[in-house]
Backbone as JSON, one array per atom type, in Angstrom:
{
  "sequence": "MRLNAGTPRDGIVLTQGRLDALRKAPSDDDPVATAALSLLDDPLAEIVVEVTGPDGRRAAAFALGSDLCAVILSRPTHDPELAAVTPESVPAVTARTVGLGPAPYVDIPPLTVPEADIDALAVPPPQISPALAAHPVGTALRVGDWRLWRLQAAAPSDEGDGSALGARLDVLGARGYGWWVLEESAEGVLLSPTTATALWRGLSGVLG",
  "N": [[1.07, -0.88, -0.18], [0.55, 2.31, -0.84], [0.55, 5.79, -0.01], [-1.21, 8.01, -0.85], [-2.7, 11.02, -3.17], [-5.06, 12.09, -3.31], [-7.75, 10.21, -6.4], [-8.15, 7.22, -4.45], [-5.94, 4.35, -4.71], [-4.05, 1.38, -5.48], [-5.05, -0.05, -2.88], [-6.7, -2.47, -0.83], [-7.67, -5.31, -1.51], [-10.41, -6.69, 1.21], [-11.27, -9.46, 1.27], [-12.7, -12.14, 2.78], [-11.6, -12.17, 5.99], [-9.15, -10.59, 5.19], [-8.35, -8.6, 7.07], [-7.96, -8.95, 9.49], [-5.79, -10.56, 8.87], [-3.98, -8.85, 7.86], [-3.83, -8.0, 10.32], [-1.76, -9.0, 11.65], [-0.04, -9.16, 9.92], [3.89, -8.35, 10.19], [5.08, -5.13, 11.32], [6.59, -4.0, 9.98], [6.87, -4.84, 6.91], [4.49, -3.8, 5.51], [5.15, -0.4, 6.35], [2.8, 1.83, 5.96], [0.77, 0.14, 5.64], [0.65, -0.59, 7.93], [0.1, 2.02, 9.31], [-2.39, 2.91, 8.68], [-3.68, 1.14, 9.53], [-3.87, 1.19, 12.04], [-5.16, 3.43, 12.08], [-7.94, 2.73, 11.71], [-8.02, 2.18, 14.38], [-8.22, 3.65, 16.6], [-8.89, 6.51, 15.65], [-8.36, 10.43, 14.82], [-10.67, 11.63, 14.03], [-13.79, 10.76, 13.3], [-15.55, 9.57, 9.65], [-18.28, 8.96, 7.42], [-19.83, 8.2, 4.3], [-22.93, 7.3, 3.06], [-24.23, 5.58, -0.01], [-26.81, 5.19, -1.83], [-28.1, 4.3, -5.31], [-29.64, 3.51, -8.36], [-27.92, 1.53, -8.97], [-27.08, 0.45, -6.93], [-26.1, 0.41, -3.85], [-23.19, 1.98, -2.45], [-20.27, 2.62, -0.34], [-17.77, 4.99, 1.84], [-15.61, 4.6, 4.57], [-14.17, 6.74, 6.51], [-11.14, 6.43, 8.63], [-9.77, 9.18, 10.52], [-6.28, 11.07, 10.19], [-3.52, 12.37, 11.79], [-1.82, 12.58, 9.37], [-2.66, 11.32, 8.2], [-4.68, 9.26, 6.2], [-7.28, 6.55, 6.81], [-9.03, 4.8, 4.47], [-12.15, 2.75, 3.73], [-13.47, 1.32, 1.36], [-16.61, 0.61, -0.12], [-18.43, -1.49, -2.43], [-20.69, -1.64, -5.36], [-21.0, -5.59, -5.93], [-17.94, -5.72, -5.65], [-15.67, -6.85, -3.66], [-14.99, -4.93, -0.26], [-12.38, -2.54, 0.14], [-9.32, -0.89, 1.15], [-7.55, 1.42, 2.07], [-4.98, 3.86, 1.63], [-4.64, 7.34, 2.6], [-4.21, 11.44, 1.81], [-5.49, 13.59, 4.0], [-5.95, 16.14, 2.91], [-7.54, 14.9, 0.47], [-9.73, 13.68, 1.32], [-12.29, 15.35, 0.56], [-11.9, 15.09, -1.76], [-12.4, 12.31, -2.28], [-14.41, 11.38, -1.47], [-15.91, 12.9, -2.73], [-16.43, 12.06, -5.36], [-16.82, 9.22, -5.01], [-19.72, 9.85, -3.95], [-20.48, 10.38, -6.44], [-21.14, 13.52, -7.47], [-21.12, 16.68, -9.26], [-21.27, 18.23, -12.33], [-24.3, 20.23, -11.97], [-27.26, 21.44, -12.88], [-29.3, 24.6, -11.65], [-32.22, 24.51, -9.89], [-34.33, 26.28, -10.1], [-36.49, 26.7, -7.46], [-39.4, 26.22, -5.15], [-38.04, 25.56, -1.98], [-39.92, 21.85, -0.85], [-41.33, 19.96, 1.46], [-41.13, 16.31, 1.98], [-42.3, 13.38, 3.59], [-40.0, 11.77, 6.13], [-40.1, 9.67, 5.48], [-40.68, 8.89, 2.36], [-37.79, 9.38, 1.71], [-36.27, 7.1, 2.34], [-37.85, 5.45, 0.86], [-36.17, 5.63, -0.7], [-33.97, 4.65, -0.2], [-34.13, 1.57, 0.19], [-33.29, -1.11, -1.7], [-35.67, -2.83, -4.26], [-35.04, 0.46, -5.04], [-38.15, 2.62, -4.4], [-40.06, 5.32, -5.84], [-41.84, 8.11, -4.32], [-44.57, 9.45, -4.68], [-45.0, 12.41, -4.38], [-42.07, 12.94, -4.77], [-41.79, 12.01, -7.75], [-43.19, 13.86, -8.87], [-42.26, 16.09, -8.38], [-39.18, 18.05, -9.14], [-37.13, 16.55, -8.7], [-37.44, 13.96, -9.65], [-37.45, 13.58, -12.03], [-34.66, 12.6, -12.57], [-34.33, 11.38, -10.25], [-36.43, 9.06, -12.19], [-34.44, 8.74, -14.71], [-31.56, 9.67, -14.71], [-28.58, 8.51, -13.09], [-29.34, 8.93, -10.74], [-28.44, 9.48, -7.25], [-28.56, 8.72, -3.94], [-27.23, 10.45, -1.15], [-26.31, 10.51, 2.08], [-24.14, 12.02, 4.31], [-22.28, 11.24, 7.51], [-20.21, 12.98, 10.29], [-17.76, 12.41, 13.19], [-16.49, 13.66, 16.14], [-14.03, 13.33, 18.84], [-15.04, 16.12, 21.67], [-14.08, 18.47, 22.71], [-14.18, 18.6, 25.19], [-13.23, 16.76, 26.93], [-14.63, 14.84, 28.2], [-16.07, 12.43, 27.34], [-17.65, 13.31, 25.04], [-18.58, 13.83, 21.31], [-18.27, 15.84, 18.62], [-20.61, 16.33, 15.84], [-21.17, 16.22, 12.59], [-23.72, 16.34, 9.61], [-24.76, 16.11, 6.35], [-26.89, 15.45, 4.19], [-28.25, 14.65, 0.54], [-29.73, 14.94, -2.36], [-30.16, 13.72, -6.01], [-28.89, 13.86, -9.16], [-26.33, 14.57, -11.27], [-26.14, 16.32, -14.11], [-28.78, 16.89, -13.6], [-29.67, 18.34, -11.75], [-29.58, 19.06, -7.84], [-30.38, 18.44, -4.84], [-30.67, 19.8, -0.79], [-31.0, 18.27, 1.42], [-32.74, 18.21, 4.5], [-34.14, 17.64, 8.1], [-37.62, 18.28, 9.77], [-39.79, 19.42, 10.71], [-41.72, 18.75, 9.74], [-41.22, 16.55, 8.18], [-38.93, 15.6, 5.74], [-36.88, 18.21, 4.14], [-36.57, 19.43, 0.71], [-34.18, 20.83, -0.68], [-32.83, 23.37, -3.2], [-29.74, 23.34, -4.28], [-26.49, 23.89, -5.4], [-23.36, 22.23, -7.43], [-21.15, 23.2, -6.73], [-21.46, 24.49, -4.05], [-22.56, 22.28, -2.75], [-19.79, 20.91, -2.74], [-18.1, 23.27, -1.32], [-19.33, 22.14, 0.96], [-18.13, 19.84, 0.9], [-16.12, 20.51, 1.94], [-16.0, 22.24, 4.28], [-17.11, 20.63, 6.18], [-15.17, 18.32, 5.79], [-12.48, 19.71, 6.12]],
  "CA": [[0.25, 0.33, -0.1], [1.09, 3.67, -0.73], [0.33, 7.72, 0.22], [-2.66, 8.7, -2.27], [-3.11, 12.28, -3.13], [-6.53, 11.99, -5.01], [-8.66, 9.34, -6.49], [-7.5, 5.66, -4.53], [-5.39, 3.19, -6.13], [-3.18, 0.54, -5.05], [-5.46, -0.43, -1.96], [-5.75, -3.52, -0.57], [-9.08, -5.62, -1.59], [-10.59, -6.54, 1.7], [-11.26, -10.29, 0.53], [-13.06, -12.35, 4.33], [-10.17, -12.97, 6.69], [-7.9, -10.64, 5.0], [-8.05, -8.02, 7.22], [-7.26, -9.45, 10.35], [-4.46, -11.25, 8.71], [-3.34, -7.88, 7.33], [-3.12, -6.92, 11.58], [-1.27, -10.09, 12.54], [1.99, -9.31, 9.51], [4.71, -7.37, 11.33], [4.45, -3.78, 11.02], [8.03, -2.95, 8.87], [6.49, -5.59, 6.07], [4.4, -1.76, 4.81], [4.81, 1.01, 7.52], [1.63, 2.43, 4.67], [-0.6, 0.01, 4.81], [-0.21, -0.57, 8.95], [-0.88, 3.04, 9.73], [-3.17, 2.96, 7.94], [-4.74, 0.07, 10.63], [-3.95, 1.74, 13.67], [-6.07, 5.05, 12.33], [-8.79, 2.18, 11.62], [-8.42, 1.25, 15.68], [-7.68, 4.68, 16.94], [-8.54, 8.36, 15.33], [-8.94, 11.19, 15.7], [-12.2, 11.52, 13.93], [-14.05, 9.89, 11.8], [-16.42, 10.34, 8.15], [-19.05, 7.74, 6.79], [-21.04, 8.82, 3.51], [-23.7, 5.62, 1.94], [-24.62, 6.68, -1.08], [-27.4, 4.2, -2.45], [-28.26, 4.79, -6.68], [-29.86, 2.98, -9.6], [-26.79, 0.48, -9.52], [-26.95, -0.39, -5.81], [-25.0, 1.16, -2.43], [-21.83, 2.6, -2.18], [-19.76, 3.58, 1.07], [-16.53, 5.49, 2.19], [-15.61, 4.62, 5.87], [-12.37, 7.36, 6.7], [-10.72, 7.2, 10.45], [-8.52, 10.53, 10.2], [-5.42, 10.86, 11.35], [-3.29, 14.47, 11.24], [-0.84, 12.6, 8.36], [-3.34, 10.33, 7.27], [-6.49, 9.0, 6.78], [-7.39, 5.21, 6.09], [-10.28, 4.83, 4.09], [-12.52, 1.55, 3.34], [-14.69, 1.73, 0.1], [-17.05, -0.68, 0.02], [-19.45, -0.47, -4.17], [-21.92, -3.27, -5.72], [-20.52, -6.59, -6.63], [-16.78, -5.55, -5.23], [-15.12, -7.31, -1.82], [-14.52, -4.11, 0.31], [-10.88, -1.91, -0.25], [-8.51, -0.17, 2.49], [-7.06, 2.85, 1.06], [-4.76, 5.61, 2.52], [-5.25, 8.6, 1.19], [-3.71, 12.52, 2.15], [-5.91, 13.92, 4.43], [-6.39, 17.08, 2.13], [-7.85, 14.07, 0.06], [-10.83, 13.05, 1.43], [-13.2, 15.97, -0.16], [-12.32, 14.86, -3.36], [-12.53, 11.11, -2.56], [-16.06, 11.71, -1.01], [-16.94, 13.41, -3.58], [-16.06, 11.09, -6.59], [-17.75, 8.22, -4.35], [-21.31, 10.17, -3.73], [-20.99, 10.77, -7.74], [-21.47, 14.52, -7.39], [-21.22, 16.29, -10.3], [-21.92, 19.8, -12.09], [-26.04, 20.13, -12.6], [-28.18, 22.73, -12.85], [-29.47, 24.91, -10.29], [-33.11, 24.66, -10.34], [-34.88, 27.7, -8.82], [-37.6, 26.45, -6.46], [-39.38, 26.92, -3.49], [-38.05, 23.51, -1.46], [-40.34, 20.89, -1.24], [-41.37, 18.68, 2.15], [-41.84, 15.42, 1.6], [-42.31, 12.59, 5.24], [-39.55, 10.92, 5.82], [-40.88, 7.42, 4.15], [-40.14, 9.22, 0.96], [-36.51, 8.97, 1.79], [-36.09, 6.12, 3.08], [-37.93, 4.19, 0.35], [-35.18, 5.55, -1.98], [-32.51, 3.54, 0.23], [-34.02, 0.42, 0.29], [-33.93, -1.79, -3.21], [-35.3, -1.68, -5.58], [-35.71, 2.17, -5.06], [-39.24, 3.13, -4.41], [-40.06, 6.9, -5.56], [-43.66, 8.08, -4.3], [-45.96, 10.1, -5.96], [-44.84, 13.93, -3.83], [-40.84, 13.04, -5.97], [-41.61, 12.25, -9.08], [-44.08, 15.69, -9.59], [-41.04, 17.11, -8.41], [-38.51, 18.17, -10.78], [-35.5, 15.51, -8.66], [-38.55, 13.06, -10.03], [-36.89, 13.18, -13.31], [-33.62, 12.35, -12.53], [-35.26, 9.65, -10.8], [-36.77, 7.98, -13.35], [-33.82, 8.71, -15.93], [-30.61, 9.54, -14.24], [-28.49, 8.24, -12.56], [-29.29, 9.57, -9.32], [-27.38, 9.01, -6.19], [-29.26, 9.84, -2.38], [-25.44, 10.23, -0.05], [-25.87, 10.9, 4.44], [-22.43, 11.65, 4.91], [-21.39, 11.67, 9.35], [-18.56, 12.93, 11.24], [-17.71, 12.65, 14.34], [-14.72, 14.06, 16.5], [-14.17, 13.54, 19.97], [-15.19, 17.21, 21.63], [-12.41, 18.49, 23.45], [-14.62, 18.91, 26.48], [-12.8, 15.52, 27.78], [-15.99, 13.97, 28.96], [-16.04, 11.64, 25.56], [-18.52, 13.67, 24.36], [-18.2, 13.95, 20.27], [-19.4, 16.93, 17.8], [-20.57, 16.15, 14.43], [-21.49, 17.12, 11.52], [-23.98, 16.02, 8.99], [-24.36, 16.35, 4.93], [-27.41, 15.11, 3.38], [-27.8, 15.08, -0.76], [-29.96, 13.32, -3.28], [-29.69, 14.67, -6.97], [-28.34, 13.37, -10.0], [-25.08, 15.08, -12.51], [-27.01, 17.03, -15.03], [-30.16, 17.02, -13.39], [-29.98, 19.28, -10.27], [-29.51, 18.42, -6.49], [-30.91, 19.37, -3.26], [-29.74, 19.22, 0.22], [-32.44, 17.01, 2.49], [-33.19, 18.87, 6.1], [-34.44, 17.58, 8.57], [-38.01, 19.51, 10.11], [-40.09, 18.93, 11.79], [-43.1, 17.83, 9.37], [-40.7, 15.56, 7.67], [-37.52, 16.14, 5.24], [-37.08, 19.91, 3.19], [-35.54, 19.6, -0.47], [-33.48, 22.39, -0.94], [-32.15, 22.87, -4.74], [-28.91, 23.73, -4.6], [-25.49, 23.67, -6.97], [-22.35, 21.25, -6.96], [-20.04, 24.56, -6.33], [-22.21, 24.71, -3.14], [-21.84, 21.37, -1.73], [-18.69, 21.09, -3.01], [-17.85, 24.53, -0.59], [-19.8, 22.45, 2.48], [-18.09, 19.14, 2.31], [-14.73, 20.85, 2.27], [-16.43, 22.44, 5.19], [-16.98, 19.58, 6.83], [-14.3, 17.73, 5.44], [-11.7, 19.63, 5.99]],
  "C": [[0.85, 2.06, 0.15], [0.13, 4.3, -0.54], [-0.59, 7.56, -0.55], [-2.79, 10.2, -2.04], [-4.08, 12.18, -4.36], [-7.35, 10.95, -4.98], [-7.42, 7.73, -5.9], [-7.19, 5.5, -4.99], [-4.42, 2.7, -5.71], [-3.14, 0.46, -3.28], [-5.28, -1.85, -2.06], [-6.88, -3.92, -0.04], [-9.46, -5.89, 0.29], [-11.16, -7.93, 1.4], [-11.99, -11.14, 2.35], [-11.9, -12.6, 4.67], [-9.62, -11.91, 6.17], [-7.72, -9.9, 6.11], [-7.13, -8.54, 8.85], [-5.55, -10.14, 9.95], [-3.84, -9.7, 8.47], [-2.92, -7.09, 8.97], [-2.51, -8.13, 12.26], [0.41, -9.89, 12.2], [2.52, -8.24, 9.96], [4.71, -6.24, 10.52], [4.99, -3.07, 9.71], [7.68, -4.02, 7.41], [5.66, -4.4, 4.98], [4.27, -0.89, 6.32], [3.4, 1.25, 6.64], [0.66, 1.86, 5.81], [-0.57, -0.28, 7.46], [0.16, 0.78, 9.48], [-2.44, 3.31, 9.81], [-4.58, 1.69, 9.09], [-5.14, 0.56, 11.83], [-4.48, 2.96, 13.64], [-7.49, 3.99, 12.89], [-9.63, 1.91, 13.47], [-9.11, 2.8, 16.65], [-7.39, 5.85, 16.23], [-8.86, 9.16, 15.35], [-10.66, 12.0, 15.17], [-12.55, 10.55, 12.57], [-15.51, 10.1, 10.66], [-16.78, 8.74, 7.65], [-19.73, 8.39, 6.07], [-21.69, 7.74, 2.81], [-24.6, 5.9, 1.84], [-25.32, 4.81, -1.87], [-28.23, 5.53, -3.88], [-28.72, 3.48, -7.12], [-29.04, 1.49, -9.43], [-26.54, 0.0, -8.27], [-26.15, 0.46, -4.71], [-23.5, 0.98, -2.4], [-21.66, 2.37, -0.5], [-18.29, 4.07, 0.96], [-16.63, 5.76, 3.39], [-13.92, 5.14, 6.03], [-12.18, 6.74, 8.26], [-9.47, 8.5, 9.4], [-7.64, 9.99, 11.04], [-4.95, 12.69, 11.15], [-1.9, 14.34, 9.98], [-1.44, 11.87, 7.33], [-4.33, 9.41, 7.17], [-6.31, 6.97, 5.86], [-9.23, 5.38, 5.82], [-10.74, 3.34, 3.64], [-13.75, 2.25, 2.9], [-15.47, 0.7, -0.25], [-17.88, -0.41, -1.94], [-19.89, -2.07, -4.45], [-21.36, -3.55, -6.28], [-18.95, -6.32, -6.45], [-16.39, -5.9, -3.2], [-14.53, -5.47, -1.88], [-13.17, -3.99, -0.34], [-10.46, -1.08, 0.61], [-7.48, 0.4, 1.75], [-6.21, 3.94, 2.27], [-4.83, 6.22, 1.55], [-4.82, 9.88, 2.43], [-4.79, 13.04, 2.53], [-6.59, 15.8, 3.91], [-7.45, 16.4, 0.77], [-9.59, 14.05, -0.17], [-12.17, 13.68, 0.51], [-13.23, 15.25, -1.54], [-12.7, 13.24, -3.96], [-14.47, 11.15, -2.18], [-17.1, 11.98, -2.26], [-16.8, 12.77, -5.57], [-16.73, 9.58, -6.47], [-19.48, 8.55, -4.42], [-21.23, 10.58, -5.66], [-21.17, 12.52, -7.86], [-19.78, 15.67, -9.02], [-21.56, 17.86, -10.9], [-23.47, 19.97, -12.93], [-26.35, 21.19, -12.58], [-28.33, 23.04, -11.78], [-30.91, 25.06, -10.58], [-34.04, 25.23, -9.21], [-36.65, 27.47, -8.61], [-38.19, 26.2, -5.76], [-39.41, 25.79, -3.31], [-39.53, 23.3, -0.82], [-40.13, 20.33, 0.61], [-42.35, 17.39, 2.35], [-42.06, 14.54, 3.24], [-40.95, 12.17, 4.84], [-39.96, 9.76, 5.52], [-40.07, 7.44, 3.18], [-38.88, 8.94, 0.72], [-35.76, 7.38, 1.79], [-36.04, 5.0, 2.3], [-36.71, 4.14, -0.89], [-33.85, 4.66, -1.48], [-32.44, 2.3, 0.53], [-34.18, -0.76, -1.15], [-34.86, -2.53, -2.96], [-36.31, -0.44, -4.75], [-37.22, 2.23, -4.87], [-39.81, 5.21, -5.12], [-41.74, 6.96, -5.75], [-43.91, 9.38, -5.14], [-45.25, 12.02, -5.88], [-43.13, 14.4, -5.06], [-41.13, 13.23, -7.43], [-42.08, 13.35, -9.49], [-43.28, 16.7, -9.7], [-40.23, 17.12, -9.14], [-36.91, 17.17, -10.3], [-36.42, 14.46, -9.9], [-37.57, 12.55, -11.38], [-35.45, 12.94, -13.62], [-33.52, 10.77, -11.55], [-35.38, 8.13, -11.46], [-35.52, 7.68, -14.76], [-32.45, 8.8, -15.62], [-30.05, 8.77, -13.41], [-27.85, 8.89, -10.9], [-28.53, 8.82, -8.05], [-27.97, 9.9, -4.2], [-27.67, 9.65, -1.51], [-25.82, 11.12, 1.04], [-24.58, 10.81, 4.52], [-22.66, 12.1, 6.57], [-20.8, 11.55, 9.02], [-18.8, 13.05, 12.41], [-16.18, 12.95, 14.58], [-15.04, 14.39, 17.7], [-14.88, 15.24, 20.19], [-14.09, 17.2, 22.52], [-13.12, 19.37, 25.12], [-13.7, 17.58, 27.6], [-13.34, 14.46, 28.21], [-15.83, 12.83, 28.13], [-17.36, 11.66, 25.45], [-18.21, 13.38, 22.55], [-19.4, 15.23, 19.78], [-19.11, 16.02, 16.24], [-21.24, 16.73, 14.03], [-22.04, 16.04, 10.42], [-24.3, 16.51, 7.65], [-25.52, 15.41, 3.8], [-28.27, 14.92, 1.69], [-29.02, 14.06, -1.79], [-30.55, 14.1, -4.45], [-29.01, 14.13, -8.14], [-27.24, 14.48, -11.32], [-25.83, 15.2, -13.84], [-28.04, 17.56, -14.54], [-30.76, 17.98, -12.49], [-29.26, 18.33, -8.26], [-29.96, 19.3, -5.41], [-30.47, 18.51, -2.49], [-31.1, 18.62, 1.09], [-31.92, 17.84, 3.89], [-33.95, 18.19, 6.72], [-36.04, 18.36, 9.44], [-39.48, 18.78, 11.09], [-41.72, 17.94, 11.28], [-42.77, 16.76, 8.01], [-39.16, 15.99, 7.03], [-37.98, 16.74, 4.27], [-35.68, 19.36, 2.34], [-35.99, 20.37, -0.84], [-33.0, 22.62, -2.53], [-31.22, 23.79, -4.28], [-27.54, 23.47, -5.4], [-24.07, 22.68, -6.31], [-20.99, 21.89, -6.88], [-19.98, 24.39, -4.44], [-21.48, 23.59, -2.7], [-20.28, 20.78, -2.35], [-17.63, 21.53, -1.89], [-18.43, 23.54, 1.13], [-18.83, 20.85, 2.33], [-16.43, 19.1, 2.19], [-15.17, 21.09, 3.51], [-16.48, 20.93, 6.15], [-15.77, 18.73, 6.66], [-12.58, 18.44, 5.99], [-11.29, 20.41, 7.21]]
}
């Protein structure tokens, strides 16, 4: 394994039992892999992004350190893969995982839908509610390579009492069709239009 800037490559495919075998290997076999494994056990912060789309589910789980980040990537029909990336690469790896890309800004008022409408997209086979089908996001859900992504980040607080600081970012949409930020409200889930640029800034803020 080597430390990567940008898209992970030369990662370790985690076939069954491979992670346990790596933990038992001599530390001088692969110093980067050893450091990544240590981070999994004791990270400074953790980030998990889970993505649902028409092609299945994928995820990226990051364990962050000061000079290195360990990431486990999961993709449909593939074994998980462990890679080591630089901390400044985390937003780019996340953006690639969620399929973030240019899309038009759809200038319409926010829409509130029941939380069950969003949850129904995350369980295969995804179900599109009438409210979402009638909304501009419905076009992406019907014909686009849409993505529903839920990102959570957590780090120990400075209080020293075991509590954690967290951030969350939930998004629905598709490259070329539009992106909507999802926010919980008393009535359900609020879909607000946004842009890829704003989402990139949000990722950089949450992950930076």
